[in-house]
N, C-alpha and C positions, 0 to 999 in steps of 0.2 A: 445327425445334424443338430447343432446346438443353436438355440435362440439367443445366446449370450451376446449382448451388445456392449460389453464393457461396464464402466461405472460412471456415475455422474456425481460430482461434488456439489453439495448444497451450500449456497451462499448464505451468510448471516444477514440479518436485517440491516437496513441503512444505518450507519453510525453518523451521528451529528457531531461535527468537530467544532469545538470552541477554541479560542486562542490558547495556545500552550498545551493542547491535548495531544495524546499519543494515539496513533491509528492502531487499533487492536488487530493482532494477527489471528483472526478467527475465520478466515475464508481461504485457507491454503488450497491451491489447486482450482480456484474459482474466482469469481468477481467479488471484489471488496468495494461495495457501494458506500460513498461518503457524501455528506452535504454539510452546509453550515448556514447559520443565520445571518452572516455578514462575511466580509473578507477577513480571513484569519491565517495565521501561521502556526504550524504544529510545534510541539515541544522541541527545544533546541539541543537536548541531549539524546532523547529517544523519539525519533519521528514515528517509528513503529515499535510494537512490543519489544522490549529489550531482548537481544539475542540470547537464546537458551536451548537446552536439549529439546524442549517441548516444541519449538518452532524450527528446528534444524531442517534445512532444505525446503522450507515453505516458500512457495511462489504465489503471488496474488496479482491479479489485474485490478489496479485501483482506479475506480471511475468516480468522477465528481458528478453525481446525479442531480445536484442542486444548481441554483442560479448564481451563486457567489464564488469568488476566487478562493481557493485553498492552496496555500503555499506549503510544500513539503520541505522542511528545513534540512539542508545538507549539513551533516555534523559527523562526529567520530564514529557513530553507529549507522549512518546512512550515507553511502557513497553514490553520488549521481554523476552522470556524464558531464565532464568539464568542471566538476566541483561546484556547480551552481545550484541554488534552490530550484525546485521543480514547481512551477505554478500551474495548477489545474484550474482552468476556467470551466464554465458550464459545459458538461458532456465530454470533457477531456479524459483521457485514460493513459496509464503508464503501468508497465510490469515491473515488479520488484521481487527479489528473492533474498532469503536469508541463507548464509553459507557458514557452516562450521559450528553451529550450535552456540554454546555459551561464550566461546572465544571468538565468535564470528562477527559479522556485520550484515546489514541489509545493503543490497546493491540494486541500482536501477539497471535492469537487464534488457529493457526495451525502450525504443524511442517514444517520446511523448506523442500521443495521437491527439492532435488538436481537432476538435469537432466544432 
């Protein structure tokens, strides 16, 4: 009988997002906690770390753990439901996944969970 209970991904520390920042893909398979000092919008080219072989098939549950709105800009490298920016208010969450490595894109793969 084995005591193996699977594995657990370890989340990175909270990333503070300033206007025009990119959300770093360092929490694949886990929660990506973000916050900001004020209402901000991410980079308009790469909302998340640019698609590459290093983050191929990476999925993260992005959670705004702060009190301020963070807008995830929809662009050529981040495809959201309905093609609209994703606004995370305090405690909101959304799942995103990168597909196909360097030639891929980030996709919103889960509904916005408004808390």
